[in-house]
C-alpha positions in Angstrom: 0.0 0.0 0.0 2.8 2.4 0.9 4.5 1.7 -2.4 1.3 2.6 -4.3 1.0 6.0 -2.6 4.8 6.6 -3.0 4.4 6.1 -6.7 1.2 8.2 -6.8 3.1 11.2 -5.4 6.5 10.3 -7.0 8.1 10.5 -3.6 11.6 10.4 -5.2 11.0 13.8 -6.7 11.2 15.3 -3.2 14.9 15.6 -4.0 14.1 18.6 -6.2 13.0 21.0 -3.4 14.1 19.4 -0.2 17.9 20.2 -0.6 17.1 23.9 -1.1 14.9 23.8 2.0 17.9 22.5 3.9 20.1 25.3 2.5 17.5 27.8 3.7 17.5 26.1 7.1 21.3 26.1 7.5 21.5 29.7 6.3 19.0 30.7 8.9 21.0 29.1 11.7 24.3 30.6 10.6 23.1 34.1 9.7 21.1 34.5 12.9 23.2 32.5 15.4 20.3 30.3 16.2 21.3 27.1 18.0 20.6 23.8 16.2 17.3 22.2 17.1 16.6 18.7 16.0 12.9 19.3 16.7 12.7 22.2 14.3 14.6 20.3 11.6 12.3 17.3 11.9 9.2 19.5 11.7 10.6 21.2 8.6 11.2 17.8 6.9 7.7 16.6 8.0 6.1 19.8 6.6 7.9 19.3 3.3 6.7 15.7 3.0 3.1 16.5 3.9 3.0 19.5 1.6 4.4 17.6 -1.3 2.1 14.6 -0.7 -0.9 16.9 -0.7 0.2 18.7 -3.8 1.1 15.7 -5.9 -1.9 13.6 -4.7 -4.3 16.5 -5.6 -2.6 16.9 -9.0 -3.1 13.2 -9.8 -6.7 13.4 -8.6 -7.5 16.5 -10.6 -5.8 15.3 -13.7 -7.1 11.7 -13.6 -9.2 12.0 -16.7 -6.5 13.7 -18.7 -4.0 11.1 -17.5 -6.3 8.3 -18.6 -6.5 9.8 -22.1 -2.8 10.2 -22.5 -0.9 7.0 -23.5 2.2 8.2 -21.6 0.3 8.6 -18.3 -2.6 6.1 -18.6 -0.8 3.6 -16.3 -0.6 6.0 -13.4 -2.2 4.8 -10.1 -5.6 6.4 -10.4 -6.3 5.8 -14.2 -5.1 2.2 -13.8 -7.3 1.6 -10.8 -4.5 0.9 -8.3 -5.8 3.7 -6.2 -9.4 5.0 -6.3 -10.2 8.7 -6.8 -11.9 8.7 -3.3 -8.9 7.2 -1.7 -6.6 9.6 -3.4 -8.7 12.6 -2.2 -8.7 11.3 1.3 -4.9 11.0 1.1 -4.8 14.7 0.0 -7.0 15.9 2.9 -5.1 14.0 5.5 -1.7 15.3 4.3 -3.0 18.8 4.0 -4.3 18.7 7.6 -1.0 17.2 8.8 0.9 20.0 7.0 -1.2 22.7 8.8 -0.8 20.9 12.1 3.0 20.7 11.6 3.1 24.4 10.7 1.3 25.2 14.0 4.0 23.3 15.9 6.8 25.3 14.1 5.8 28.9 14.9 3.0 31.5 14.5 4.1 32.9 11.1 4.4 29.4 9.6 0.8 28.6 10.8 -0.5 31.9 9.3 1.1 31.2 5.9 0.3 27.5 5.7 -3.1 28.1 3.9 -1.4 30.4 1.4 1.2 27.7 0.7 -1.6 25.1 0.3 -3.4 27.4 -2.1 -0.3 27.6 -4.4 0.5 23.9 -4.0 -3.0 22.7 -4.8 -4.0 25.5 -7.2 -1.2 24.6 -9.6 -3.1 21.5 -10.6 -5.8 23.7 -12.3 -3.5 26.2 -14.0 -3.0 24.1 -17.2 -6.7 24.6 -17.8 -6.3 28.3 -18.5 -2.7 29.5 -18.8 0.5 28.4 -20.7 2.5 29.7 -17.7 1.6 26.9 -15.4 5.3 26.0 -15.3 6.0 29.2 -13.4 3.3 28.3 -10.8 4.9 24.9 -10.4 8.2 26.6 -9.8 6.6 28.9 -7.3 5.1 25.9 -5.4 8.6 24.3 -5.1 10.2 27.7 -4.5 8.3 28.0 -1.2 10.8 25.6 0.3 13.8 27.7 1.2 11.7 30.6 2.5 9.5 28.3 4.5 12.6 26.7 6.1 14.0 30.1 7.0 10.7 31.2 8.5 10.6 27.9 10.5 13.9 28.9 12.2 13.5 32.7 12.5 9.7 33.4 12.4 10.5 36.2 9.9 11.5 37.0 6.3 14.9 37.9 4.8 16.2 38.7 1.3 18.7 35.8 0.9 16.1 32.9 1.1 13.8 34.9 -1.3 16.7 34.8 -3.8 17.0 31.1 -3.2 13.2 30.8 -3.9 13.7 32.8 -7.2 16.5 30.3 -8.1 14.2 27.3 -7.5 11.2 28.9 -9.2 13.0 29.7 -12.5 15.0 26.4 -12.4 11.9 24.3 -12.0 9.9 26.3 -14.5 12.7 26.0 -17.1 13.1 22.3 -16.9 9.4 21.7 -16.7 9.0 23.4 -20.1 11.6 21.0 -21.5 9.8 18.1 -19.9 6.4 19.3 -21.2 7.5 19.1 -24.9 6.7 15.4 -24.9 3.0 16.2 -24.2 2.6 19.2 -26.5 0.5 17.5 -29.1 -1.7 15.8 -26.5 -2.2 19.1 -24.6 -3.4 20.9 -27.7 -5.7 18.0 -28.6 -7.5 18.1 -25.2 -7.4 21.8 -24.6 -4.6 22.0 -21.9 -2.1 24.8 -21.9 1.6 24.8 -21.7 4.5 26.8 -23.2 5.4 23.9 -25.7 1.7 23.6 -26.6 1.3 27.3 -27.3 4.6 28.2 -28.9 6.9 26.7 -31.5 9.6 24.3 -30.2 12.3 27.0 -30.8 10.4 29.6 -28.8 9.7 27.2 -26.0 13.4 26.3 -25.8 14.3 30.0 -25.8 11.9 30.7 -22.9 13.4 27.8 -21.0 16.9 29.1 -21.6 15.9 32.6 -20.4 14.4 31.2 -17.2 17.6 29.3 -16.6 19.7 32.4 -17.2 17.6 34.0 -14.3 18.4 30.9 -12.3 22.1 31.4 -12.9 21.8 35.1 -12.0 20.1 34.1 -8.7 22.9 31.6 -8.0 25.4 34.4 -8.3 23.4 36.9 -6.4 22.9 34.5 -3.4 26.6 33.7 -3.4 27.7 37.4 -3.5 25.1 38.7 -1.1 25.9 36.1 1.6 29.7 36.3 0.9 30.1 32.6 0.1 33.4 30.9 -0.2 35.1 28.6 -2.8 33.1 25.5 -2.0 29.9 27.3 -2.7 31.2 28.5 -6.1 32.3 25.0 -7.0 28.9 23.6 -6.3 27.3 26.5 -8.1 29.5 25.9 -11.2 28.5 22.2 -11.3 24.8 23.2 -10.9 25.0 25.7 -13.8 27.0 23.1 -15.9 24.1 20.6 -15.4 21.7 23.3 -16.6 23.7 23.8 -19.7 23.9 20.0 -20.2 20.0 19.8 -20.2 19.9 22.2 -23.1 22.6 20.6 -25.2 21.9 16.8 -24.8 18.9 15.0 -26.2 19.4 11.8 -24.3 19.3 13.0 -20.7 17.0 11.6 -18.1 15.6 14.9 -16.7 14.7 13.4 -13.3 18.3 12.2 -12.8 20.1 15.3 -13.9 17.8 17.7 -12.0 18.0 15.6 -8.8 21.8 15.5 -9.1 21.9 19.3 -9.7 19.8 20.0 -6.6 21.8 17.6 -4.3 25.2 18.8 -5.5 24.3 22.5 -5.2 22.9 22.0 -1.7 25.7 19.8 -0.5 28.4 22.3 -1.5 26.4 25.3 -0.2 25.7 23.7 3.2 29.3 22.7 3.7 30.4 26.2 2.8 27.9 27.7 5.2 29.1 25.4 8.0 
């Protein structure tokens, strides 16, 4: 049963946002002199898991009919019958409630902002119905992670984690456009919107490149603003190199390269911060 729900939410994809949340967490500790708290760290990790489970579960529930009509996605858990729509919706409600409860245990600001986060996370699932820029909303949903982790430690906002969020937003939106090219024809046929479905392949690729240029700019801004050292810049260089590789290779597994990019950047950034 656990394996079915792990596949439903593609639990392995937690690697996209979680490392950036940990960078935001460590930066909050170092920049404010806050003592390490295992409780706070565990609550951040739990909030990330619950939020992502709710978001992905809701996305699979909302898109179940579109997934059934698409040969690439027809074997997903709800269209294939492995998980019923009702069971998936219950899973979403439980995880959303657990997310809010976890936010309440973190601090007052996290609790206040938890419904806003859920609105973005769940609302993304409907954006392909009316806008080609749903990729940006997806990036925003994942980009909440570093700011959320910073708030969990400090109960306030700061510029540096917002820059990290901009990095994640544009990085995710850029690679999601590349990924969405495989469904461009299907999206047009069923009335769904995406950048590849709306624009020519060349324009879609150009938009993805522009987004990743903003990602690169954000990497540099964060490093300069927080006075990072050599280890950070090594990790940043590898991260940017993997971005370039996505745009120059036609045989890459996007999940693998983006997971590696996130882990490498976060590892070097955290070691540098420590």
